[in-house]
N, C-alpha and C positions, 0 to 999 in steps of 0.2 A: 835159861831162856823163859822158862816157865815163872821163875821168880821175878824176871824183868816185867813180864805181863802182869803179874799181880800186883807188883808194886806201882806200875802205871795205874792200873785200875784203881788202886787205893789213893793215888795222888788226885785222880779226876773226881774220886767220890768226896774227898777233902774239900777239893775246891768247890765243887756244886754245893755242898753243905755250907761252906763260908759264904758263897753268894746268897743262898737262901736266907742264911741268918742275917746277912747285911741288908737285905730287902726288907726282911721282918723289921729289923731294928730300925730301918728309915721309912718304915710304913706311912707314919705321919706326913713325912716330907713327900712321899709320893701321893698320898691322898690330897694333901694341900696343895700341890702343883697341878695335879690332874683336875681336881674340882675347880680351883681358881681360874685357871685357864678356860675351862669349859663355861664357867660362869660368866667370864668376860665375853666369850663369843655370844652365849645366849642374850647378855645384856645390849651386845652391839646390835643383834639382829631385833630385839625389841625396840631399841631406840632409833636406828638408822635404816632398817631394812624397809623394802617397800611394803605397804598394807597389803592384806589379802585381796586378791583378784577374782572377781566373780564373772560368770559367763551368763548373759542374760538373753533369753530367747522368746520370741513370739511366733506362733505358728498360724498359718492361714490357708485356705483353700480357694479354689475357684468360686465365682459368685453362684448363688442358688439358682435353681431352674426357675422358680417363681420370679425371682429379681429380673433374670434374664428376658423372661417371656413378657413381662410388663414393658421392659425397654424395647424390645424388638416391636411391640405394638406400637409405642410412641414414634419409633424410627420408621414406620411404614411396613415392617414385616417382610421385607424382601429376602432376608436370609434365613437359613435355618437356626435352631436355637443353639445347636452345637458351635456353629461358625460365629454367632454373636457372642456366646460365652468365652471362645478362645480370643476373639478379637479385644473384647472388653478386658480381660484378664492380662493379656500381653501389653496393652496400653496401660494398665495399672503397674504391672512390674516396672515398665520404663520409668513411670511417674515416681514410684517408691524407690528407685535406684538413683534418682537425681540428686545430686549433691547440691544443686541449688536449692531444691526443696528442703532437703535436710537442714541445710545452714539456715534457711529462714524460719524453720519451725524451732530450731535451736536459739535463734536470736529473740523471736516472738515469745517463746515460753521461758525465757530468762534462766536458761539452764546454765549458764556460765556462773550466775550467783549461786544457783541451787547446788552446785558441784564445789562451791567454796573456792572459784577462780576468779573472783571479781578484782583481786589485786594485779591481775596480769596487766602489763603496759599496753598501752593502746596499740602499738606497732605490732605486738605479739598476739593480739586477739585473734586475728584472720588465721594465723598459723596454728593456734590451739583449736580453733574450730574445724579446721581443715584435718588437723591430726585426729580429733574426735570422730568425725564424720567417716574417715578413711578406716576406722575400726569396725565399721558396720558392714555387715555383708548379708547377701540373701542366697540361700542355699535350698536344694530340694531334699527332703528326708529320703534316707535310704529305704528300699523296698524290703518289708519283713514279712509280711502277709500278702500273698498274691490277690490282686483284684481289689485290694483296699485303697481307697483315694489316699495319694500322698500329699501331705501339706508341704508348702514352702516355708522356710525359716528365716526370720529377721532377727540377727543376733548381733551383739557387741560385747565388749569386755570393758570392765570398770571396777574400781573399789567402792562404788557407791551403787549398788544394785537397784535400790529403791528408785532413785532418780533417773537412771537409765531406763528402768521398766517404764515409767511414766513417758519418757521420751519417745520410746519405740512405739508405745500405744498411740502416741500423739501422731507421730510421723506415719503409722498405718492408717489411721482415721483420716488425716489430711490428705493422703494420696488417694485414698478412696474417694473422698468428697470431690477432688480436683478432677479425677478421672471422669466420674459421672458429669460433672458440670461441664467438663469440656465436650462430652458427647452431647449433652443437651444443647448447649450452646451452637455446637456446630449443626445440630438439627434445627434449631431455631433460625440460624443463618441460611441454611437450605429453603426452609419455608418462606422467609423473608424474600430470598431471591426468586422462588417461584411466583410468589404473590406479586413481585415487581414485574415479572414476565407476563403474568396473566392480566395485571392492570394495564400494561402498555398494549397488549393485544387488544384489550377491550376499549381502551381509548382510541386506537386506530380504527377498530370497527364501527364506533361511534361518530368519529370524525367522517369516515368514508360515507356513513349513512346521512350525515348532516350535510356533507357536501354533495351528495346525490340529491337530496331534498331541495337543496338551493339551486342546484342546476335544473330540476324539474320546474322549480318556481319560476326561474328564468325563461325557460323555454315555453311554459304555459302562459306567461305574461306577454312574450313575443307573439305567440298564437292569438292570444285575446286581441291584441292590438291590430294584428292583421286582419282578423275577423271582422272587426270593427270598421276597419278602412274599406272592407269589401261588402260592408252593410248585412254580414251575416251575424244577426244577433241570437237567434235561437238556433237548437239542434236540427239537424238535418237527418237524424237516425230514423225518424218517423216517416221519411219520404221513401225508403226502401221497400221493394217489393210490392208497390202501390199498383202499377201497372207495368205493362210489358216494355215500356219505354225506358225503364230503369233496369232492363235485364242485363246489359252490359255492365253497370255498375255493380249489380248484385253478384255477377260472375266474377267481377274483379276483386270484391271483398272476400268472397268464398275462397279464391285461388291465391290470397295472400298479397296482393298488391296494396301498398300503403296509400292510405287516403289521408290527407293533412288534417290535423286535429282542428284547426281552424274552421274547416268546412264541416266536420262531423259533429263537432260539439257547439260551436258558435261563441260569441263572446260571453253571454252570460254564465253558461255551462263552465267555460274556462276559467272565468274569474272566481267562481265558486270553488273550483279546484284549487286555485292559487290561494284562496282564503283559508281553506282546510289544510292545506300543507303549512302555511305560515302560522296557524294556531296550534299546530300539533306540539303537545307538551314535551313528549320524549319519542325518540325513534326506537327504543329498546324493542318493542313489540314487533317491529318490522325487521328486526336482524336475528334469524334463527341461529346463527353461530355463537350468539351471546349466552344461549341456554347452558351448554356444558361448561362454558368459561364462568359464568356466575354461581354454577352449583360447585365448582372446584374451589372457587374464592371463598364461598359460605364456609365449606367445609374445613379449609385450611384455617380460616380466622377462628373457626369454634374450637380448634385443637388446644388443649391445656397441657403444656409440657412440664409437669409436676415430678420431680424427681424423688419425691417421697416413697420410701419403701424400696429404692433402687439402689443396689450397691455393687461395686466391682469386685468385692472379694467378701469372704465370710471367715470370721474367727474360728479356728480350730482350738487352739490352747492359749489362754491369757499369758501373759509374762511370768516366766519362771527364771529362776536363777541358781547357779550352783557354783561352789567354791573350785577355782582351778587349783590343780596341785602345785605345790611349791617344793623346793629342795631345802627348805630350812632344817627339817630333821636330818637329812644327810649331812649338812654342814655341821649340826651339833654332833652327830655320831663321830664324823672325822675329827672334830676338835677334841672329843674326848679321847679317842684312840691315840691322837697324835701327842696331846698333853701326857697322856700315860706313858708313852713310849720315851718321851722327852725327861719325864721324872726318873724313869729308869736309867736312862742316859747319864743324867746328872748324878745320880746315886752312885753309879759306877765309877765316874769320873772322880767324884768326891773321895770315895773310898780308895781309888788308885793313887790319887795325890797324898792321901794320908799315910798310906803304906810307904810311899817314896819319901815323904818326910820323916817318918819313923826310921828308915833306913839310913838316911842322911845323918841323922842324929848319932845313931849308933856308931857309924864309921868316924864321925867327928871325935867320938869319945876316944 
């Protein structure tokens, strides 16, 4: 039994040595097959694989306090700085995320040509732009240090990081400008609306005062005509309190009983009053309600809504890019291992067929 085990061990040792000798003998074949197939895979990756992809990022924060304070002053200062800051930044994020704005920036900036896609057919341009803008995302940075302001990140992926960096910067600045312009224009609309309301109210007051003056002129003219018809030419005011005979009239005046103008003033005075009313250049001085209205109109007209120095965001970090990891190395490694194993199999098959042919020849003899 021990002899059988020894013989079996010796046979295995001989076969292992023969296998090793065969592999050594075919080493050039193994190296050639392994290297050749690996080089073919590398060549394919270089010629036909997708180019390196980059992730491009731009970081930004809420607008600065100085910017928000100035904007709040222009818009009346009705809200707190924090409220204005949040409202402006929310509006900015909505504008920044607009695919319509991104597409417009892409077209106006000629980025299709800059990215080398000018040969795209007309019918496919919109699809290409849509695919490009869909790769853009807005996220908030993860908190690493408590209490530190966290920026938002505008990012995209491309094989042309320089052009995409330029594009993201342009989208950011365009959204900033559009947000502030929208706010300023809205404030201008509010001011214009308020001015219209004040102007209409002013016109109403002036028309009321003019109509009241015309009514007074008509009343005084009628009184003057009546006084003339009754031959009351001069004023009778100097007749009061001359003697006791006018006691009843004096009592009547003091007790508030109306005495006709034609009797009190006479034709001459009434006509002079009519002339004074007709020659009045303006009724403004006789309308107290116009004072606050004219003051507010003057204040609104003096406002200068200049957006210089006002922003809806502030840059945290300019555009940066990093290479996205690829699986090319893994593919090359798998190709190397696979081709090496294949070469070993081929060597074993070749050796097996060779031994079989040799045995067949011996039997034929």
